[in-house]
N, C-alpha and C positions, 0 to 999 in steps of 0.2 A: 504494500500500500504506500505509494509515493506521496510525500507531503511537500507542497511548494509554498514558499513564502514570498509572494510578489511584494515589492515595495513601490507604492504609488509615486514616490518622489523620484525614483530612478528608472522605473519600468515604463515611464511615459503613458501610464494609464490616464485616460481622460478624466480630469477633475472638473467639477461644475464651476461655472463663472460665478464667483461669490456675489459680486455687486449686482449682477443681473438677476440672480435668484432672489436676493433680498428685495429688490424693487418689485419683482413680479409677485412674490409672496405677500409683500405689504399691500399691494393692490388687491389681491385676492382676499386676504384677511379683512381689510377695510370694507370690501364689498359685502362680505358675510356679516360684518358688524352692522352695516346699514340695513341689510335685509332683515336681520333679527330685530333691529330697532323698529322697523316698519310693522313687524308682526307683534312684537311686545314692546310698545313704546316705554321709554324711560323718562323720568322726571328731568334728567339732565338736558335733554334735547329741547324741551319747551322753555326751560329757564334761560339757557344761554347757548345758542347754536354754535358760536365760535369755539367756546370751551369744549363742547361735545365733539366737534370735528377734530380739534387738536388732540384731545384725549384719545379718540378713536384711531387717528393716524399714529400717535405715539405708541399705543399698545400693539397696534398691527405691526409697526416697525420692530418693536422689541420681540414680538413673537416670531417674526420672520428671521431675525438675527439668530435667535436661539435654535430655530429649526435648521437653518443652513449650517451653523456650527456643529450641531449634532450630526447632520448628514456627512460633513467633512470628517468628523471623528470616525464614523463608520467606515469611510473609504481609506483611512490611513494605512493600516496594516491588517492583513488577514492571512489565513492559511487555507490553501486549496488541497483537499484530501481526495485522492483518486482511489476508490475502492473497487472491488470486482463488480459490484452491482449498483454503485451509486457514486455521485460526485457531491462533495460537501464543502461548503465554505464556512469557516469558523473565524470569529474575531471576538474581542472582548465584549462587543455590543450585540452580536447576532450569530445565529447558527442556521444555515439554510442547506437543504440537500435536495437532490433530484435523483430518483432511482431509475435504474435501467427499465425501459419499457413504458415509463410514465412521462417521458419528454413530449410535451404538446407544442411548445414554442421554442424555436431555435432561430436566433437572429444574428447574422454575421454583421458586426460593426467594425469600424476602423480600429478600435482598441481591443477587439477580441470577439469571442462567441458568447452570446447571452442566451442561457437556456432556462426553461421553467416547466413545471408540471401543470401550469395553468395556461389558459389562452392569453391572447395579447392584452386584453383588459385586465385580467388577473396579474399578468406580469407588470403592467403599469402601476397598479395599486399595491401589490404585495412584493414585488421584486423577484429576482431570480438569481442565478449563479453566473458570474462573469468569469470566463476563462481568458486570461490576458494573452494577447498575441505575442507578448515579449517573453513568454516562457520558452525555454529551450526545446521542449518536446511538444510544442503547440500543434504541429501538423499531425503527429501521432495521436494526441489527445482528441483533436478535432475529428479524425477519422473514427476513433472509438466511439465518440459521442454520436456521430452520424449513424452508426450501426445500432444504437440504442433507441432510436426514435420510435414512438408509438405510431400506429397507422394513421390517425387523424391529426397530422402535424400542421401547424401554422408556420410556414417558413418564409 
């Protein structure tokens, strides 16, 4: 059972654009805040609209920063375990695995192969296992994973 320890700082694994993610998440969180306020109005909005808007943007920005920093910590260092019947990714923050015959989604990206036992929507929301293209045995691992695909695969 080989274990690989890719390092995102040296293996050129694509890391998210921090500032862009913070801006987008701030907009999304603020939109949710306004939507919830339309459904359940608060007394802050009627008293002082400016204060309500600044408060909403501030909390949205703070939430976005925490979310992006947490995501960057997840991507920092991890272990890729290749077992006979599964591929597993372990880090201090998460543990994901995909078993042989359960691969429903395999997406070839510029930084590697992204696989999941869920469909594309499930992959988007729940994540998957990324096999970095910078691994020395990437082609061999890629061929092994291709042979594991289940019949109804989203490629």
